[in-house]
N, C-alpha and C positions, 0 to 999 in steps of 0.2 A: 504494500500500500504506500503510495507516494506521501512524502512529508508535506505539511503545509508550507506555503511560501516562506514565512518568516523563519521556520525551522530549517528550511533548505539554505536560506541565506546565512543563518547562524552556523550551520555545518560548514559552509564554504569559508566563512571567516575563521572558524576554529581550526580548520585544516591550514588556512593561511598563517595563523599565529604559530601553530606547532611547527610547520615546515619552515617558516621564516626563522624561528629560533634555532632549528636544527642547522639550517644553512649558515646562520651566524656563527654557531659553534664550530662549523667546519671551516670557517674563515673565507667563505666565498664572497666575491664582490656583490654589492647590491642584494644582500640576502633576504631582506624583508619584502622585496618585490619578486626576485627569482624563485624563492621557495614557494610562495602562494601561487605564482604563475604556473610553474612546472607541475606541482602536485595537484592543483585544481584542474589542470588540463587532463592529467592522467585519470583523475577521479571522474571527470565529466564524460570522457570517452568510454570509461568502464561502465557508465550507466548509473552511477550512484546519484542519489537525489540532492544535488547541490544546485544553488541558484546564484546568479550574479547580484551583488549588492549595488545595483545601478543607481538607486536613489541616494546613496551615500557619495557617489562620485562627484556631483557638483559642489559638495561641501569640503572634500579633501583636496581636490586639484588646486584651489586657491592657496591652500597651505603649502603645497609644493612650489607654487609660483612665488610666494613670499620668501620661502627658503632659498630658491635659486637667485632671486633678486638680491639677497643678502651677500652673495658672493661677488657682486659687481662692484668694482672700485674705480676711482678716477683714473688710475693707471690703465685699467682695461679700456675705458672709454677713449683714452688717447691713442689706442691701437686701431680704431675703426678704419682709418684711411689705409692702413697696411693690409686690410682684409679685402680690398677691392679686387686684387688679382685672384684671391680665393673664390670670390663671387663669379668671376668669369669662368674659372676652371670648373666650378660647380655646375654651370649651365651645360658645358660640354660633357661632363661626367653623366649628368641626367640623361642626355640624349643617347649616349652609348649604352648605359646600363638599361634604360627602358627598351631600347632596340633589341638587345640580347634577350631580355626577359620576354618581349613580345614574340620573338621567333620561337622560344621555348614553348610558350602557351599555344601558339598557333600551329606550329609544325609538329611538335612532339605531343602536346596535349590534345590537339584537334579542336580547340575552342573556336567558336565563330569569331569573326574579325573584331566585332565590337567588344565582346567579352574578353578576348585576348588582349586587346589594346588597353582597356581600362584596368585589367588585372595587372598589367605590366607596369603601369605608371606608379612610381614611388612617391605618391602624394598621400594626402590624408584619407583615411578609410571612409569616413562619412561622405566626403566630397566626391570621391571616385565612384562610390555606390550610387549617389544621386545623379551624377552626370552620366555615368555609364548606363544606368537604368533608363534615363530619359532618351538615350539613343537606341534603346532596344536590347541592351546587354542582359545577361543572366545575373541578376543582382546577388543571388546566393553564391554563385561561383566567384564573383568579384569580391564579395565580403570575405569569403573563405581565403581567397588569395592574399588579401591584405592583412587579415588577422593572422594567418600563418607566417607571413613575411615578418611582421612586427614581433610576433612571439619568438620565431626562430632566430631573428637578428639579436634580440636581447639575450637569449640563451647562449648563442654561439659566441657573441662578442664578450659577454660577461664571463663565461667560463674560460675562454681563451686568455683574457687578461688575467684571470685568477690563477689558472692552472699552468699557463705557459710563461706569463710575465711576472707571476708571483704577487699580484695585487691582492691584498688581504682585507677583509671587512673589519677585522678587529684590531688592526694596527692603529695604535693611538686612540682606541675606543674610549678609554677612561678620560683622556684630556679633551676629546671632541664632543663628549656628551654634554648637552645643555639641559640642566634641570629645570623643572617648571618654576621653582622659586628663585631662579637666577634672573628672571625678568622683573623689572620694576613696573609700577602701575602705568607709567607713561609708555614704557616699552610695549606692554600689552595693548594699550590704546592705539598706538601707532601701527603695530603689526596687524591687529584686527581690522583697523581702518583700511589698510592696504588690501586686505583680502575682501572685505565687504564692499568697498567702493571699486576696487580694481576689476572684479569679475564683471559687473554690469557695464563698466567703462570699456573693457575689452570687447564685449559684445556690441556695444553702441558704435565703437570705432571699426567694427567688422575685422578685427585682427584675426589671423589664423590661430585657432585654439585660444580665443580671447579670454576664456575663463582661466587660463593659465598665464597668458602674457600680460593681461591687465594688472593682476596682483604683482607679477614679477617686475613690471615697469615701475609701479609705485614704490615697491620695496627697494628697487635699485636707487631711485631718487632719494628715498629716505635714508639709505645707508651711505650714498655718495655725499650727501649734504650733512651727514653725521647727526641727523635727527634721532637716529637709533643706531646702536653699535652691535646689536646681538641678533642672532637668527631665531626662528621659532623653536620652542622646546623639542628636544629629540623624540620625546614620547609621542607628540602629535605627528611628527614626520614619519615615525615608524608605523603608526596606525594608518596614516594616509597611504603609505606604500603597500601595506597589507591589503587595503581595499582595492587599490589599483591593480595589483597583481592578481587578486582573486577575480576581479572583473574580466581581465584578459583571459584567464584560464577558463572561466565559466562561459565564454563565448561559444564553446564547443558542446554545451549542454544540448541534448537531443540529437546529436550527430552520432551515427554509428561508425566505428573505426573502419569497417570493411567498405562502407558506402563512400567515405571521403578519403580513403587511403590514397587513391590515385591523385586527387586534388592536393593532398598534403605533400605527396612526393614532388609534384610540380611546384608547390610553394617552396619546398626545401631547395629544389633546383634553382628557382628564381632568386631566393635569398642568397645562396652560395655564389651564383653568377654575379649578383650585385656586389657582394662582399669582395669577390676577386677583382671586379672593376674598381672598387674603392681602394683596394690594396695597390693596384697598378697605378691609379691616378695619384695616390698618396706618394708613392715612390718617385713617380715621374715629375711631380710638382714640388719635390722637396726643396729645390733651390729657388723656386718662384714664390712660394707662400712663406711668409715670415712667421711661422708657428711650428712648434714641435710636432713631429710625425704622429704621435698618439692623438693629439688634438685634431689634426687633419683627417686621420682615418676615422675617428669617431664622428666628425662632421659629415663625412661622406657615407657613413653606414646607414642603410635604409630602414632604420627603426623609427619609432614615434618620437616626436619632439620632447614630450614629457620624459619618456623612458631614457632616451639618449642623454638628455640634460642631467638626469639623475645619475646615470652611469658616469658621466664626466665628473660630477661632484664626488662620487664614491671613489674615483681614481685620482682625485686631486688634480684634475686637468682644468683648462680654462673654460668654465661653464658658459661665459658670455659668448665666446667664439663659437662653441658648439651650438648654442641656442640660436644665434643669429644665422648661422649657416643652414640650420634646419628650418627656420622661418622662411629663409630665402628659397629653400627646396620646395616647401609647400606652396608658396606664392607662385613660383615658376611653373610647377606642374599644374596647379589649378587654372592658371591663366593661359598656359600654352597648350595643354592637352586637348581641349575642344577645338582650338584653331588648327592644330596639327592633324587631328583626326578628320576634320572637315576637308582640309587640303588633300590629304592622302586618300580620303574616300572618294573625292571627286575625280581623282586620277585613276 
């Protein structure tokens, strides 16, 4: 007998909490997101009665935005001009990576032209589903392609940095932990204000992932101007990551592994091909982009804006650079994909 919806959500969050703690103890990077993401994916495909805590998502993403904004400094802002070359290379990278992925979905997967095209675009999941669906594509396949790409990118990149390059989650954990009582009343007021005002502001300005970027922008301003000197409490950030990871994992609820195995394999192939393109472009542009190679690789990695920014933070990389590049990626894909599809379709 299936569980009631609140109990299913509670089970997903409990799995997220336990798995996140286990990943943290193992020293894996981004444990509080990777643990819930991987374990809830396994549980969902196994048919256990879990459900995504979707209603919590609008409340936790602003917390992540405020935290990411806290990492922006005046020195970082001074580097904006130096990123112009990275922006140009990003556009070329997107064209190459999307073309390779399109060929995979079209020639190997046998997807129809519309579904293959919008499945291959490394843009936002919701945007590609809406645009692809309006052109007659298979929305379920497009959704699965993007969900699997984001999931596999986070897992592969996170585990590679952890197991190959030795990035550990618990290095300096004691000194990096921000206790709830470490914030003054004014700190709380400013950070809550950044989240509460930033989220609707981001939507009003129609920023990509405005619910994240609005709070991040206000938090960055508050920290650069020294209105506040501290990030949100670590306990809130951990809770937010558990909710986000559980949401991604539970996207596969109702899917049978045998039914979607072929689509998942194609998604893995698309993810790997894009990561190989990211690696090639990172190495080829090493002398052109004035940024460390790990920053550039993470900026080119085809994951979600929120998840890649969190990964950058966990690996002590330049969060602002990674975030700006992923914002650019989303804007370029959303703006260019319909135009490119219309042009190539007419031919």
